N, C-alpha and C positions, 0 to 999 in steps of 0.2 A: 503494500500500499504506499502510496506517496505521501510527503510531508503535507500536501494540499488536502489529500483525502482525511489525514489525521486531523488537520485543522477544522475541516468541515464537520466531522463528528465532535469535536470539542466545542464548536460554535453552535451546533445544534443542542448540545446538552446545556450549554450556557443559557440559549434562549429558552429552553424547556424549564430550567430552574428558576427563571425570571417569571415564567408563566405560573409555575408552581407557588412562588412566593405571592404573587398578585392573587391567586386563588384563596391562599390561605388568610391573607390580610382581609380580604372581602367576604370570608366566611362561606366560600363556595365549595364546600368539602365534597360535593358530588363530582366535582371535576377531577379530583385527586387520584381516582382509580385509573382513568384513562392515562392521565400524566405520569403515574407510577409504573404502568406497564411500559410505556415508551422510554422513560427513564432508565428502567432495568436493562431494556435491550440496547440502549446507547452506552451504558456503562459496561455492560458485558463486551459489546465491540471495542470500547476503548481499552478494556483490560487485556484483550488478546493482541493489541498492538504492541510491538517491540519499539517503544519509544525510548530513546537516549535521553532527551531533554524533557524532564517533568516540569519545567517552569510553567508552561501553559496550563497545566492541571491544578496548580496552587490555587487560582482563583476560583476553579471549579469547586475544590475541596472546601473552600470558605463558603461559597454559596450552599453547598450541601449541608454543611454544619449549620448555617444559619437557618435553612428551612427546615432542618430536623428540629431545632429549638421552637421554631413556629409550630411545628406539628405537634410537639410535646405539649405546648401551652394550649393548643386547641383541644387536645385529648383531656387534659386537665379541666378545661371549661366544660366539655361534655360530661365528664364524670361528676363535676360539681352540679351540674343541672339535673343529672340522673339522680344523685343524692337528695337533692332538694325536693324533687318530685316525689320520691319514695317517702321522705319526712311528711310532705304534705298529705300523702295517702295515709300515713300512720296517724296523723292527727285528725283527719277526716273520720277515721273510724273509731276514734276515742284517743284518750291520753292516759298516761300513768304518772302517779306521783308517789311520794313516800310520806308516811305519817311520822310522828315524834319518835316512835320506836324503831323507824327505819323499815317498816314493813311497806310493801309496795301496794298500792290501791290503783285500780283500773277504773277509769270512768269511760263507759261506753257511750257512743253518740248513737242513740236509738231513735233517730229521726225516722218515723213511720211515714212512708210516701204513699201509703193507701188513701185513697180519696173517700171520704164518708159521704154517703149519699142520703139525703132526707127527702121524705116525701112531702 
């Protein structure tokens, strides 16, 4: 493969990493699956190259690291939302508290959703 072909692969990966960053910052997580597949293919092709000069790959490495940090933050946000939703479901079904002796007391939310009919 020529140096020009090497550079085209690196440039393609560089552009893809920029698109991935934009998707992460915009919260467009649905786009990450397609980008991930393409990114893996490009990285595999680059890894197969016998490149002497790794200098052009340093900026790629920095972008990959940056995007990984953004992805980790997005995952933390998703987990926080899931935890909050689970907590809201627990509160909706009732809540627990402790009395003076440390014994747990459960208060159920027994809202009856049946409609009473009157003649």
